[in-house]
C-alpha positions as CSV (number, residue, x, y, z in Angstrom):
1,M,-0.7,80.3,-41.8
2,K,3.0,81.1,-41.2
3,L,1.9,83.7,-38.5
4,F,-0.3,81.2,-36.7
5,A,2.3,78.4,-37.0
6,T,4.9,80.7,-35.5
7,L,2.6,81.5,-32.6
8,F,1.9,77.8,-32.0
9,A,5.6,77.1,-31.9
10,Q,6.3,79.9,-29.5
11,L,3.5,78.7,-27.2
12,D,4.6,75.1,-27.4
13,L,8.3,75.8,-26.6
14,S,7.9,78.1,-23.7
15,N,6.7,77.4,-20.2
16,K,6.7,81.0,-19.1
17,T,3.4,82.8,-18.8
18,G,5.0,86.2,-19.7
19,D,6.5,84.8,-23.0
20,K,3.2,83.2,-24.0
21,L,1.3,86.5,-23.3
22,I,3.7,88.5,-25.4
23,A,3.3,86.0,-28.3
24,L,-0.5,85.9,-28.0
25,K,-0.8,89.7,-27.9
26,D,1.5,90.1,-30.9
27,Y,-0.6,87.7,-32.9
28,F,-4.0,89.2,-32.0
29,I,-2.6,92.6,-33.1
30,K,-1.0,91.5,-36.4
31,A,-3.3,88.7,-37.7
32,P,-6.2,89.3,-40.1
33,D,-9.5,89.6,-38.3
34,R,-10.8,86.2,-39.5
35,D,-7.6,84.5,-38.4
36,K,-7.9,86.2,-35.0
37,L,-11.4,84.8,-34.6
38,W,-10.4,81.3,-35.6
39,A,-7.4,81.4,-33.3
40,L,-9.7,82.5,-30.4
41,A,-12.1,79.7,-31.4
42,L,-9.3,77.1,-31.4
43,F,-8.0,78.2,-28.0
44,T,-11.5,78.1,-26.4
45,H,-12.4,74.6,-27.6
46,K,-14.5,75.7,-30.7
47,R,-12.7,73.5,-33.2
48,P,-13.7,72.4,-36.7
49,K,-15.2,69.0,-37.2
50,R,-12.8,66.2,-37.8
51,Q,-12.9,65.1,-41.4
52,V,-10.3,62.2,-41.5
53,T,-9.2,59.5,-39.1
54,T,-5.8,59.3,-37.6
55,T,-5.4,55.8,-39.1
56,R,-5.7,57.3,-42.6
57,L,-3.2,60.1,-41.8
58,K,-0.7,57.6,-40.6
59,E,-1.1,55.5,-43.7
60,W,-0.8,58.4,-46.1
61,C,2.3,59.8,-44.3
62,Q,3.9,56.3,-44.5
63,E,3.1,56.1,-48.2
64,I,4.5,59.6,-49.0
65,S,7.6,59.3,-46.8
66,G,8.4,55.7,-47.7
67,V,8.8,55.0,-43.9
68,P,7.6,51.4,-42.9
69,E,4.9,51.1,-40.3
70,W,7.3,49.8,-37.6
71,L,9.6,52.8,-38.0
72,F,6.7,55.2,-38.1
73,Q,5.4,53.7,-34.8
74,E,8.9,53.9,-33.2
75,S,9.2,57.5,-34.3
76,Y,5.7,58.3,-33.0
77,H,6.6,56.8,-29.6
78,T,9.8,58.8,-29.4
79,V,8.2,62.1,-30.5
80,G,5.0,61.5,-28.5
81,D,2.7,63.6,-30.8
82,L,1.1,62.3,-34.0
83,A,1.0,65.7,-35.8
84,E,4.6,66.4,-35.0
85,T,5.7,62.9,-36.1
86,I,4.0,63.4,-39.5
87,S,5.5,66.9,-40.0
88,L,9.0,65.5,-39.3
89,L,8.7,62.4,-41.5
90,L,7.2,64.1,-44.6
91,P,9.7,65.2,-47.3
92,P,10.4,68.9,-47.6
93,G,7.5,70.8,-49.2
94,E,7.4,73.1,-52.1
95,E,6.9,76.5,-50.6
96,G,3.7,78.0,-52.0
97,D,1.8,81.2,-51.3
98,D,1.3,82.0,-47.6
99,Q,-2.5,81.3,-47.2
100,T,-4.3,82.4,-44.0
101,L,-5.4,80.2,-41.1
102,H,-9.1,80.6,-42.1
103,F,-8.2,79.6,-45.7
104,W,-6.9,76.2,-44.4
105,I,-9.7,75.7,-42.0
106,N,-12.2,76.3,-44.8
107,Y,-10.0,73.9,-46.9
108,L,-10.6,71.2,-44.3
109,Q,-14.3,71.9,-44.0
110,Q,-14.7,71.4,-47.8
111,M,-13.6,67.8,-47.4
112,E,-16.9,66.9,-45.7
113,G,-18.8,64.3,-47.7
114,L,-15.7,63.4,-49.8
115,D,-14.6,59.8,-50.0
116,D,-11.2,58.8,-48.7
117,A,-9.5,59.0,-52.1
118,A,-10.6,62.6,-52.6
119,K,-9.6,63.5,-49.0
120,K,-6.2,61.9,-49.5
121,D,-5.6,64.0,-52.7
122,K,-6.5,67.2,-50.9
123,I,-4.4,66.4,-47.8
124,K,-1.3,65.4,-49.9
125,A,-1.7,68.6,-51.9
126,A,-1.7,70.7,-48.7
127,W,1.2,68.9,-47.1
128,K,3.2,69.5,-50.4
129,V,2.9,73.3,-50.1
130,L,3.3,73.8,-46.3
131,N,6.6,74.0,-44.4
132,K,7.3,71.7,-41.4
133,N,5.8,74.1,-38.8
134,E,2.7,74.7,-40.9
135,R,2.2,71.0,-41.5
136,F,2.4,70.4,-37.8
137,V,-0.5,72.9,-37.2
138,F,-2.5,71.8,-40.2
139,T,-2.3,68.1,-39.0
140,K,-3.2,69.2,-35.5
141,L,-6.4,70.8,-36.9
142,M,-7.2,67.4,-38.5
143,T,-6.5,65.3,-35.5
144,G,-8.6,67.5,-33.2
145,S,-5.8,67.5,-30.5
146,F,-5.0,71.1,-29.9
147,R,-3.4,71.3,-26.5
148,V,-0.7,73.9,-26.3
149,G,-0.6,75.0,-22.7
150,V,-2.8,78.0,-23.1
151,S,-5.9,78.5,-21.0
152,Q,-9.0,80.5,-21.9
153,Q,-8.0,82.8,-19.1
154,M,-4.6,83.5,-20.7
155,V,-6.2,84.2,-24.1
156,T,-8.7,86.5,-22.4
157,R,-5.9,88.4,-20.7
158,A,-3.8,88.7,-23.9
159,I,-6.7,90.1,-25.9
160,A,-7.6,92.5,-23.1
161,E,-4.0,93.8,-22.9
162,A,-3.7,94.0,-26.7
163,Y,-6.8,96.2,-27.0
164,Q,-6.7,98.1,-23.6
165,M,-9.8,96.4,-22.4
166,E,-10.8,94.9,-19.0
167,K,-10.4,91.1,-18.8
168,T,-14.0,90.8,-17.6
169,E,-15.2,92.6,-20.7
170,V,-13.4,90.1,-22.9
171,A,-14.5,87.1,-20.8
172,H,-18.1,88.1,-21.0
173,R,-18.0,88.6,-24.8
174,I,-16.5,85.2,-25.6
175,M,-18.9,83.3,-23.4
176,G,-21.8,81.4,-24.8
177,Q,-22.5,80.2,-28.3
178,W,-20.8,81.9,-31.2
179,S,-19.3,80.8,-34.5
180,P,-16.3,82.2,-36.3
181,E,-18.3,81.7,-39.5
182,K,-21.2,83.9,-38.4
183,I,-19.6,86.9,-36.6
184,G,-16.5,89.1,-37.0
185,F,-13.7,89.8,-34.5
186,E,-14.7,93.4,-34.1
187,D,-18.4,92.6,-33.6
188,L,-17.6,89.9,-31.0
189,I,-14.8,91.6,-29.1
190,L,-14.4,95.3,-29.7
191,Y,-17.9,96.7,-29.9
192,E,-19.2,97.8,-26.5
193,N,-21.9,95.6,-25.0
194,K,-24.5,97.3,-22.8
195,E,-24.3,94.3,-20.4
196,D,-20.6,94.8,-19.7
197,N,-21.0,97.0,-16.7
198,L,-24.0,95.1,-15.4
199,S,-22.1,91.8,-15.5
200,R,-18.7,93.1,-14.3
201,P,-17.4,91.4,-11.1
202,Y,-15.1,93.0,-8.6
203,P,-11.4,92.0,-8.5
204,F,-11.1,89.1,-6.0
205,F,-9.3,89.7,-2.7
206,L,-6.7,86.9,-2.4
207,A,-5.1,85.7,0.8
208,H,-1.4,84.9,1.4
209,P,-0.5,81.6,3.1
210,L,0.2,82.0,6.8
211,E,3.8,81.0,7.3
212,I,4.3,82.4,10.8
213,Q,2.8,81.3,14.1
214,P,-0.7,82.6,14.4
215,E,0.0,84.1,17.8
216,L,2.1,86.7,16.0
217,L,-1.0,88.1,14.4
218,G,-2.1,89.5,17.7
219,D,-5.2,89.1,19.8
220,I,-7.5,86.4,18.4
221,S,-10.5,88.5,19.2
222,E,-9.5,90.9,16.4
223,W,-9.9,88.1,13.9
224,Q,-12.6,85.9,12.5
225,A,-11.9,82.4,11.4
226,E,-13.9,80.5,8.7
227,W,-13.4,77.1,7.1
228,K,-11.4,77.3,3.9
229,W,-13.9,75.5,1.6
230,D,-12.7,73.2,-1.1
231,G,-14.8,74.4,-4.1
232,I,-14.6,77.1,-6.8
233,R,-14.3,80.7,-5.6
234,G,-17.0,82.8,-7.2
235,Q,-19.0,86.0,-7.2
236,L,-22.8,86.0,-7.5
237,I,-24.2,89.2,-9.0
238,H,-27.8,90.5,-9.3
239,R,-28.1,93.8,-11.1
240,E,-31.1,95.2,-12.9
241,G,-32.9,91.9,-13.0
242,E,-29.9,90.0,-14.5
243,V,-27.9,87.4,-12.7
244,Y,-24.2,86.5,-13.4
245,V,-22.0,83.9,-11.8
246,W,-18.3,84.4,-12.1
247,S,-15.4,82.1,-11.1
248,R,-12.2,83.5,-9.6
249,G,-10.6,82.7,-13.0
250,E,-12.8,85.5,-14.4
251,E,-14.9,82.9,-16.3
252,L,-18.6,83.5,-16.6
253,V,-20.1,80.2,-15.4
254,S,-23.8,81.0,-15.1
255,D,-24.8,78.4,-17.6
256,K,-23.0,75.7,-15.6
257,F,-24.8,76.3,-12.3
258,P,-28.6,77.0,-12.9
259,E,-29.2,76.6,-9.2
260,L,-27.1,79.7,-8.5
261,V,-28.9,81.7,-11.2
262,S,-32.1,80.9,-9.4
263,L,-30.5,81.9,-6.1
264,G,-29.3,85.1,-7.6
265,K,-32.8,86.1,-8.7
266,S,-33.9,85.9,-5.1
267,L,-31.3,88.3,-3.9
268,P,-32.1,92.1,-3.6
269,D,-31.3,94.0,-6.8
270,G,-27.8,95.6,-6.6
271,T,-26.2,92.8,-4.6
272,V,-22.8,91.1,-5.1
273,L,-21.7,88.2,-2.9
274,D,-18.3,86.6,-2.7
275,G,-18.2,82.9,-1.8
276,E,-17.6,79.3,-2.7
277,I,-19.4,77.3,-5.3
278,I,-19.6,73.8,-3.8
279,P,-21.8,70.7,-3.8
280,F,-23.9,70.6,-0.7
281,I,-26.5,68.2,0.7
282,D,-28.3,68.1,4.1
283,G,-26.2,70.8,5.6
284,H,-22.9,69.3,4.6
285,P,-20.4,70.0,1.8
286,L,-19.5,67.2,-0.5
287,P,-16.0,66.3,-1.8
288,F,-14.5,68.2,-4.6
289,S,-14.8,65.1,-6.8
290,V,-18.5,65.6,-6.8
291,L,-18.1,69.1,-8.1
292,Q,-15.9,67.7,-10.9
293,T,-18.8,65.8,-12.3
294,R,-20.4,69.2,-13.1
295,I,-17.3,71.0,-14.4
296,G,-16.8,70.9,-18.2
297,R,-20.2,69.4,-19.1
298,K,-21.9,71.1,-22.0
299,S,-25.3,69.9,-20.9
300,L,-26.7,69.1,-17.4
301,S,-28.9,66.1,-17.1
302,K,-31.6,65.8,-14.4
303,K,-29.5,63.0,-12.8
304,I,-26.4,65.2,-12.5
305,L,-28.4,68.0,-11.0
306,Q,-29.8,65.7,-8.4
307,S,-26.6,63.8,-7.6
308,A,-24.4,66.9,-7.4
309,P,-26.6,69.8,-6.2
310,I,-24.7,73.1,-6.0
311,S,-24.9,75.7,-3.2
312,F,-23.2,79.0,-2.7
313,I,-21.4,79.4,0.6
314,A,-21.3,83.1,1.0
315,Y,-18.6,84.7,3.0
316,D,-18.6,88.4,2.0
317,T,-20.8,91.2,0.7
318,L,-19.2,93.4,-1.9
319,E,-22.2,95.3,-3.2
320,W,-25.4,96.1,-1.3
321,N,-28.3,98.3,-2.4
322,K,-26.3,99.1,-5.6
323,E,-23.4,100.5,-3.5
324,D,-19.8,99.3,-3.5
325,I,-19.2,98.5,0.2
326,R,-15.7,96.9,-0.1
327,S,-14.1,99.7,1.9
328,R,-16.3,99.0,4.9
329,P,-14.9,96.8,7.7
330,M,-15.2,93.1,7.5
331,K,-17.4,93.0,10.6
332,E,-19.9,95.4,9.0
333,R,-19.9,93.5,5.7
334,R,-20.5,90.2,7.6
335,D,-23.5,91.7,9.4
336,I,-25.0,92.6,6.1
337,L,-24.3,89.1,4.8
338,E,-26.1,87.6,7.9
339,H,-29.1,89.9,7.2
340,I,-29.2,88.6,3.6
341,K,-29.2,85.0,4.7
342,A,-31.9,85.7,7.2
343,T,-34.2,87.4,4.7
344,V,-33.6,85.4,1.5
345,P,-35.5,82.2,1.6
346,H,-33.5,80.0,-0.8
347,D,-32.1,76.6,0.0
348,R,-29.0,77.0,-2.2
349,L,-27.6,79.9,-0.1
350,E,-25.4,78.9,2.8
351,L,-23.5,81.2,5.2
352,S,-19.8,80.5,5.8
353,T,-19.7,79.4,9.5
354,L,-17.5,81.4,11.9
355,V,-15.3,79.2,14.0
356,E,-15.1,80.3,17.6
357,A,-12.0,79.9,19.8
358,K,-10.8,81.6,22.9
359,H,-7.1,81.4,21.9
360,W,-4.9,80.5,19.0
361,E,-3.9,77.1,20.5
362,E,-7.6,76.0,20.6
363,L,-8.0,77.2,17.0
364,A,-4.9,75.2,15.9
365,Q,-6.5,72.1,17.4
366,L,-9.7,72.7,15.5
367,R,-7.8,73.2,12.3
368,E,-6.6,69.6,12.5
369,T,-10.3,68.5,12.0
370,S,-10.4,70.4,8.6
371,R,-10.5,67.3,6.4
372,T,-13.4,65.8,8.2
373,M,-15.3,69.1,7.4
374,M,-14.3,68.7,3.7
375,A,-12.2,71.9,4.2
376,E,-8.6,72.8,3.5
377,G,-8.0,74.6,6.8
378,F,-9.0,78.1,7.9
379,M,-9.3,81.6,6.5
380,L,-8.3,84.2,9.0
381,K,-9.8,87.7,8.4
382,K,-9.2,90.8,10.4
383,K,-12.5,92.2,11.5
384,D,-11.6,95.8,10.6
385,A,-10.1,94.9,7.2
386,A,-11.4,96.3,3.9
387,Y,-12.0,94.0,0.9
388,E,-8.8,94.7,-1.0
389,V,-7.8,94.1,-4.7
390,G,-5.5,91.1,-5.5
391,R,-3.1,89.5,-3.1
392,K,-2.5,92.0,-0.2
393,R,-0.8,91.1,3.0
394,G,-2.3,91.7,6.4
395,G,-6.0,91.6,6.1
396,W,-6.6,88.0,5.1
397,W,-4.5,84.8,5.6
398,K,-5.1,81.2,4.5
399,W,-4.0,78.8,7.2
400,K,-4.1,75.4,5.4
401,V,-3.5,72.0,6.8
402,N,-0.4,70.2,5.7
403,P,-0.8,67.9,2.6
404,L,-1.2,64.2,3.1
405,T,1.8,62.1,2.1
406,I,2.6,58.6,1.0
407,D,5.8,56.9,-0.1
408,G,5.6,55.2,-3.4
409,V,8.0,53.2,-5.7
410,M,8.5,54.3,-9.3
411,L,7.2,51.6,-11.6
412,Y,6.9,53.3,-15.0
413,A,8.4,56.4,-16.6
414,Q,7.4,58.4,-19.7
415,K,9.0,61.4,-21.4
416,G,7.5,64.8,-20.7
417,S,6.5,67.5,-23.2
418,G,7.8,70.9,-24.1
419,R,11.2,71.6,-22.6
420,R,11.1,68.2,-20.9
421,A,10.4,66.2,-24.1
422,D,13.9,64.6,-24.0
423,L,13.7,63.6,-20.3
424,Y,11.8,60.8,-18.6
425,S,10.0,63.2,-16.2
426,D,6.5,61.7,-15.8
427,Y,6.4,58.8,-13.3
428,T,3.9,56.2,-12.2
429,L,4.2,55.3,-8.5
430,A,3.1,52.2,-6.8
431,V,2.5,50.9,-3.3
432,W,2.8,47.4,-1.9
433,D,-0.2,45.0,-1.8
434,G,1.4,41.9,-0.3
435,P,4.3,40.9,-2.5
436,N,2.9,43.0,-5.5
437,L,3.3,46.6,-6.4
438,V,0.0,48.3,-7.4
439,P,0.1,51.7,-9.3
440,F,-1.8,54.4,-7.4
441,A,-0.7,57.8,-8.8
442,K,1.1,59.7,-11.6
443,A,3.4,62.6,-10.8
444,Y,5.4,64.9,-12.9
445,S,6.3,67.9,-10.7
446,G,8.3,68.4,-7.6
447,L,11.9,67.5,-8.6
448,T,14.6,69.9,-9.4
449,D,16.1,69.9,-13.0
450,A,19.2,68.2,-11.6
451,E,17.2,65.5,-9.9
452,M,15.1,65.0,-13.0
453,R,18.2,64.5,-15.1
454,E,19.5,62.0,-12.5
455,V,16.2,60.0,-12.6
456,D,16.3,60.1,-16.4
457,Q,19.7,58.4,-16.4
458,F,18.4,55.8,-13.9
459,V,15.4,55.1,-16.2
460,K,17.6,54.5,-19.3
461,K,19.9,52.2,-17.3
462,N,17.1,50.3,-15.5
463,T,14.5,49.7,-18.2
464,K,12.9,46.3,-18.0
465,E,10.2,46.6,-20.8
466,R,8.9,49.2,-23.3
467,F,5.3,49.8,-24.1
468,G,5.3,52.6,-26.7
469,P,6.5,55.7,-25.0
470,V,6.4,54.1,-21.5
471,R,9.2,52.2,-19.9
472,T,8.9,49.8,-17.1
473,V,11.8,50.2,-14.7
474,N,13.3,48.2,-11.9
475,P,11.4,49.1,-8.7
476,I,14.2,50.8,-6.8
477,L,13.5,54.5,-6.5
478,V,11.2,55.8,-3.7
479,F,9.4,59.2,-3.8
480,E,7.3,60.9,-1.1
481,I,4.1,61.9,-2.8
482,A,2.1,64.8,-1.4
483,F,-1.6,65.2,-2.2
484,E,-4.6,67.2,-1.1
485,G,-7.4,64.7,-1.1
486,I,-8.3,61.0,-1.7
487,Q,-11.4,59.3,-3.1
488,Q,-12.6,55.9,-4.2
489,S,-12.3,55.2,-7.9
490,S,-13.3,52.3,-10.0
491,R,-11.2,53.6,-12.9
492,H,-7.9,53.1,-11.0
493,K,-6.3,49.7,-10.4
494,S,-5.7,50.6,-6.8
495,G,-9.3,51.5,-6.4
496,I,-8.2,55.0,-5.2
497,A,-7.6,58.4,-6.8
498,L,-5.5,61.2,-5.3
499,R,-6.1,64.9,-5.8
500,F,-3.1,67.0,-6.9
501,P,-0.4,64.3,-6.5
502,R,3.1,65.7,-6.8
503,I,6.6,64.7,-5.6
504,A,7.4,66.2,-2.2
505,R,10.9,64.7,-2.1
506,W,13.1,61.9,-3.4
507,R,13.5,59.4,-0.6
508,K,17.1,58.3,-1.3
509,D,17.2,57.2,2.3
510,K,14.6,54.5,1.7
511,K,14.6,51.1,0.0
512,A,11.7,50.0,-2.1
513,E,10.6,47.5,0.5
514,E,10.1,50.4,2.9
515,A,7.5,52.2,0.8
516,N,3.9,52.4,1.9
517,T,1.1,49.8,1.3
518,L,-2.3,49.8,-0.3
519,S,-3.6,49.3,3.2
520,D,-2.1,52.6,4.3
521,L,-3.9,54.4,1.4
522,K,-7.2,52.7,2.4
523,D,-6.7,54.0,5.9
524,Y,-6.4,57.5,4.5
525,L,-9.6,56.8,2.4
526,K,-11.5,55.8,5.5
527,L,-10.5,59.0,7.3
528,Y,-10.7,61.6,4.5
529,G,-12.3,60.0,1.4
530,G,-15.4,61.1,-0.2
């Protein structure tokens, strides 16, 4: 358990991808096989069933530590994490033998069916022999809250690098239903699977943002412009009768989009398309918020399939007649794509529209209509460009529209997590609705470290009320909030939800009275809302 607790602490304390990868690789090399498998399960949302309520854990911690309820709650609000609070308040343990991660998970599973008194005895016994870091992880396992800033993609990459494998191989092998109690690490990860080569996608070609005037790219006739769709980048593969749908994050998502599996089966064998996974009805794309209703669902009801039907907007052909054609010019690959669209009778296949313009100024004017097309701007692709690997300059550019912005007043502040745990760095912003301020967004990125410390001092000096970890502050500070999209929402007090809100700048030049209004947000909603 010490090895896994050390890993968890390293992941929790660092915000650098490189550090997290090193820690993960080291763990997956050193840990016992059953612990590797359970760690993989925990990081990919396959967690053991909860056996005890958080209410009971709080009660038992207070009883052992002698801390009264009010002080426990104050400590919890300061720390911000229940498992960490408990691990800090419990008296020092009596160091016992270092048991494995899978030993302690099995220990928890054996509590199923026990009454509260028996569970209490087992948990007290465990807390007694675990050190502070181990208790933290052990209690995390009980609460079911296991967020540590590690994505499935990062774990996939770490295992791939640790065992000199391709990321797509690992991603394919950890997909689907598997249990740490029914399979070994070697069987799941290390043994070659005959489907690996069939399912393997090509590395995605990624575009750089266009940060120069488009005229500097040369003659517009040498380029093709397409809308930059607001969906999930993906590859649709049909090989030897099998269909695979991959996201750009190298996650196999075939089970989430059955419409695309059906589409894939209608493609000629030996075909791989690059495109956008996007909700589409009556020839028009739907907002990203509709796609979100499909993401993360374990099961897809008939109602969801009807209200958020998915299409594949294809914009490139990577494999044709079982041949890798990425080195061919964009124009030739596009011609093949148009042939596929003309010969494949499937209503879930759409072709990315080419936007025609005689000169760059005309294209710039068309770009301003992007949001009405549910697009983020343009993709510019050189007609003679090959399909490269990764982010290469010159062949493709993304020419996005500027984000929408609104000025809001900070109303609430909350301490962050990780390296920002001691700073009030998470803010709730509000706009004016008559004489009242109405919250409309939360933002926790965009300020420099120095600005964050300055705001932290303001919060501490201008607190009006406290609600647990949240402080209400005097409405003085104004921030410009940038965001990518807007939609109606019954879950938000303002009736509006923003996509990717972040702080663009601290408006020290503005007074609170000069911030925007709810009416301004509703104007945005009329123009760009879904």
